[in-house]
N, C-alpha and C positions, 0 to 999 in steps of 0.2 A: 362599797361597804364602808360605813363610818362607825367609829367607836370613840366614846368619851370615857377616859379613865380619870377619876377624880378622888380626892380625899387622901391620897397617899403622900409619902415623902418622895418627891421627884428628884432623882439624881441624874442630870442630863448627860453626864459622861464627859463634860468639858474639863473636869479636874478642879474646878473652883466654885461650883454652885450647888446648893441644895435648896429645894423649894418645899417648905412644909405645907401640907394640904394643897399640893399643886395639882395641875390639870394638864393632861396630854390628850390632844385631839388627833385622831387618825382618819384620813380620808383617801380613798383611791390608792392605797398602798404606800402612802407617804405620811410623814408627820405633818399635820396641817398647822398645829400651833402648840406651844407650851406656855401655860398661863399660871398666874399666881392664884386665881380663883375663877369660879364659874357662877354666874348669876343664877340663883336657884329658880328664878321665874322664867329664865330663858329655856325654850324648848330645844331638844336635840333630836334630829332625825337619824336615829341609829341606836346601837346598843350602848348602854351606860353601865360601866363597871365601878362599883364602890370599892376603892382601894384603901379604905381606912385600916390602919394597922399594918400597912404594907409599904415596901419601897418599890418605886417604879424606876427602871433604869433601861438603858439600851440593851439589846441582845448582846450577850458576851461573845467575844472573838478569841478563840483559842488558837494560838500560833504554834502549838506543839502537840499534835495529836497523831496517833497511830491506829491502824485497824479500822479505818473509816471509808475504805473503798475496796473493790474486788481485786486489787492488784497485789503484788508481792508484799510481804509483811516485813517491816523493820529494815535497817541498813544491811541486814544479813540476807535479804530477799527470801525469807522463810516462806513456807507453803501458804498459799492464799487462803484467807478465811472463807468459810461458807457464807452464803448470802445472809442467812439468819444471824450470823455472828457480826458481820460488819454493819448490817442494818440495825442490829440490837445495840451496838456501840453508839451509833448515831442517835438512836432513841434515848439512850442515857444522857448524852450531851444535851439533847433538846429538853428533856424533862428537868434538867438542871439549869436551864436558862441560857445555854450556849446556842447561838444561831448561826455562827460561822466557825468552821474548823479549817486549819491548814494541815493537809495530809503530809507528814514528814516521812512516810514510807516511800522514799524517793525513787524507787524502781518501778512504781506504778506508772503506766502511761496516762496521758491526759484523756484518752477515751474512757479509761476506767474511772478516773476522777469525775469526768462529766456524767458517767452513768450514775454514780452515787449522788451527785448534785441533782440530777434530773429526777431521781426516784425518791428522794427524801427532802423534807422541808428545810433541813439544815443546809446552808450554803457550804459546799465542799470545794476547797481550793487546793491546788496541787503545787508541790515542790519537786525538784529533780536532783538525783545524785547519780545520773548516768555518766559516770567518769571511768576511764580505764582502770585505775587502781582501785576505786571503790567497788567496781564490778568484780575485780579479782578477789578482793577481800570477802565479798558476799559469797562467791563461789567456794572459797576455802571454808568459810564458817557454816554455810548452809546452801543457799541457792536454789532450793526446791521450787520456789515460786517463779523462777525465771522462765521465759519462753524465748524462742528465737527472735521474736519481734521485740521484746523488751531489751534483749541483749544488744540489738542493733540501734537502739535509740541513743541520742546524744543530748547533752545539756542544751546545745544550740537549738536542736529541733524541738525540745521540750519547751524552751522559753518562747520560741516562735509559735508554739501551739497553745500557749496560755499559762504555763507554769509561772508562779509569781516569786519564787525564791529557789536557791540552790541549797539542798539539805535533805535530811539531816546528814551532815558530814561527820562520819564516825558514829559509833553507837556501842552500847554495852555488849552487843552480840559479837561485834568484830574487834573490839578493843579490850576484851577481858574484863568487862564490867558486869553490871547487874543482869544483863541478858545471858551472859555465860553462867552466872551464879544460879539463875532461876531455871534455865532451860538446858543448855548444852552440856555443862559439866555433870549435872545430875543424870542426864540421859546416857552419857558416856560411861559413867560409873555403874549405872543400873544394867547396862548391856553386858558388862563383864561380871557383875556380882549379884545381880538381882535385888540390890539394895538401892532405894531411891533416897538420896540425901536431901535435906532441906536447904533452902536458899542460904541461910546463915552458915550452915555446915560447909556448903560448897565454897562460900567466900573464904572461910578460914583455911580450907584445904588449898585453895588457889593462892592465897597470900603467903602460906607457908612455902609454896613452891616458887612463886614469882614476885612476892612482895606486892605492895600497893601500886607500884609504878610499872608493873609487868616487865620484870628484868630477871632473866634466868640466873644471874649471879646472886640474887637475893635468897636463894634456896636456904631454908632453915630446917634441917632434919628433925631436930627436937620438936619444933612447932608442928611439923607434918605428922609426926608420931602421935602427938597429943590430939590434933584435929582428927586423925583417922580413928583413934579410940572413941572420941566423942561422937563421931558419925556412925559408929558401929561397923567399921571396916577392918578393924584389927584381925589379922589372920586370913582375910579374904583376898588381899593383895599384898605383895611385898611393897616396901616403901619405894623401891626403884620402879615397880610397875605403876604405883599410884602417881608418882612424879611424872612418869611418861604419859599417863592418861591426861593429866592436867595440862602438860605442855603441848600435847598433840591437839587438845581441844582449843587452846587459847592462842598459841603462838603463830600458826600458819597465816591467820588473817591480820595479825597485828601490824606488821610493817606496811602491807599495801593499804590498810585502813588509814594509817598516818599519812602516807603519800597521797591518798585520796582527799584528805583534808586540805593539803596544800593545793592540789589540783583544783578543788572546788572554790577556794578563796581566790585563786588567781583567775578562774573563770568568771567569778562574780565581779571582779574588778574589770575584766574585759567586756562583759556583757551589760554592766550597769544594773544588776539586780542584787538584792541582799543575799548573803550566805548565812546559814544557821549551822553553827558548829557544836559538836559534842564537847562540853566542858566537864572534865573529870581529872582525877589524879594522873591517869595514863596519858592524857593529852596536854597536860600543863606545859610541857617543854615545847611542843610544836606550836601551841597557841602563843606562847611568849615570843618565839621566833617570828611568827607571822605578824604579830603586832609590830615588831620592829621593822620587818620588811615592807609592810604596807602603810606605814605611818605617812599620812599626808597625801595619799593617792586617791582619796575619796571613796574607797570601797566601804560598803556597809556590811559589817560582820556582827552578827548577834550571837553572843555566847549563851548557849542553851543551858538550862538547869545549873546555874552557877552555884547553887546550894547542893550540888551532888555529894552524897555522903562518903564517896571514896576519898574526897579531900578531908583533912582535918578542918574544923571551923576556921582556924587561923589561916590555913592554906587557901581555903575558899575565899576568905576576905582579901587576902593579899592579891590573888589572881584577879578578882573582880575589880579591885581598886586600880590595878595596873591596866586592866581592860578599859575602864572608864577614862583613864589618862590618855589612852590611845584611841579614844573615840569608838570603842566597841560597846554598844548597849548590852545590858544583861537581862536575861530572862530567869526568873525563879519558878521552878516547877513544884507544884504541891505534892506530886507523887500520890502517896496514900498516908502521908505523915500526920494528918490531922485526926482522922477517924478510923480508917481501916487498918493501917499499920501492918500490912503484910510484908511489904518490901523495904520500906523506910520507917524505922522505929524511933528516930530522933528528929526533933525540930530545932536543934541547936544552930545548924547552919542557916536555916530559914530565918530564925529570929535575929541572928547576928547580922546577916546581910541586909535584911529588910529594915533593921534598926539604924543602918547607916544612911543618912539623908541623901537621896538622889542616886543611890548606887544601883538599885534595881529599877529597870524601866518598865518591864511588863511581867505579867503573870501567865502561867500556862499549867497544864496538867502532866504531860508525858503519858505513859500508858498504865503503869502499875502491873498488878498480876492479872492476866487475862482481861485487861481493860477495866479492871475494878479500881481505878484511881479515885481519889477524893474529888469532889465536884469543884469546878473552877469558881462557882459562886460562893462556896464555902471558904475558898482562899481569899476572896474579896472581903468577906465579912471578917475573917480572922485578921487580916492586915489592918482593918479599921479598929476592930475590938482590942487589938494589942497595942494600939497607938502608934503603929508604924507610919500610917498615913491617915489624914482625915477621910471621912467617908467619901467625899467627892473625889479625892485623889486615888483612893483604893479602887473605886469603880472605873476610873479612867485607865488604870493599869491593865484592865481586861477589856477595854472598849476602844476609846479614841486613841490611846497611846499605841495600841497594836495596829490600828488602821493607819496611823501616821508613819509608823516604823516600817511597814511592809506595804508599799504602794501596790494596789491591785488586789489585796486580800479582801477588803471591804470598803471600797471608796465612797459608797453612799451610806454606810452604817457607822456605828460607834458613837453617835451623838444624837440626842433627842433635840433636833432643831428643825424648824419648818423647811420642808422641801426634801429632807433626807428620808431614806427608806424606813418604813414603819416596822422595824425590828425592835420589839419591846418586851420587857419582862416585868411581871408583877409578882413579888415574893413577900412572904411574911417577914416583918421587921425583926421579930425575935430570933428567927432562924431562917436565914436566906435559902436554905435547902428546901424550905416549904414553898416551892414555886407553884403559884396559883394559876397564872396565865402566861402564855408566850404567844407573841404575834410575830410572824415572818411576812414581810411585805404586806402588812396590814391584815393578814389572815390569821385567825385564831387557830393555832396548832396544838396548844395545851390549854385545857379548860378544867379548872378545879383540880389541877394536879394530874390530869390524865390526857393522853394523846387523843387528838380528834382525828376524824377520818382524813383531814387535809394534811396530816403529818407525813403520810406516805402517798406517793403520786403514781 
């Protein structure tokens, strides 16, 4: 099958080139050529796509995705998603121009990752967090998705079986972060009172009890009383009961999750694969310690979502700058801060860190509420539109930079260059979310904004 895509703004993903009215030729599942023009009298034996008014870029590579395989969900090993849900998450990625995802639900086995990869056009890659302390943290926080088989897996076996990274090390579910605010604290309160608190209310209750850094000595009785009133809990629980509910939900998994981060970084150093760590206010201390301990030993540690809103913007900047000085690349997650704004309602951290030249290496999504994160392609456009990077550089942050940072995630993708995999996106130039066409290995899997039959296998 051959395809000629012409007339659009071609952004090859190399970080330094944009070709106005460029041409991309696909043949036999590969990029055959990238040209500055196509002779109109030259015939083409295949489909021709008019990309006028569009950008043409490599398929995006998302290095921080959850809920994209049939395995346990999140670092808490929550109950496995139904097939319709994880396949639906992959559909949303594909319809938004993402052709490769790294599953950071690290308790999934590689057989489960391969099942998702086999059944969907999106390339699904696996990471592992099969570490003793991380497993203990998951069991304290949730663990419903674990089986005897997944409990028996190790990072060594997972890497041997094809996992390309260790991670996600830590998470909001096990470290008192957004996962607790969104799921576990509301569930615990509802079980006792029948009242389901919102994510912001849960966060205020948690911070009144444990502060932003998850420390029982930070308890603020007055703040808890105010937060309880705002959440409609006054008179339903005593303040001591409410404090106990919060502590019992958050604290059991916290220490083993911190230990699991250390175990994972040391394993990455030993095994020669990247580690992806949860960067948030609760992990700032352990990350600083590990930066000092691993300095100069060659371990590749990627700080996930350095723009996490549990930091103040100044704290986020300080930690990311320290990470850069210690050789830790930074990933900024779009969460849902651009459009949906269910879980993250500020873009202050995003703009501050991306505005610092060379501080953020790659872009990703994380999960959002029920998988409803903003699109990675929207993040690419925002970075360019805000002037944080030129268009060529913004595209590279979700394509070639990711492929280079994590060997094995997409070794043949990430750049529109002759001989590479024909993973290509054609999107409206005015709004990149208007994805018209997506090709995976040269096969059209999105046409005129809709999935084709080839999207599911």
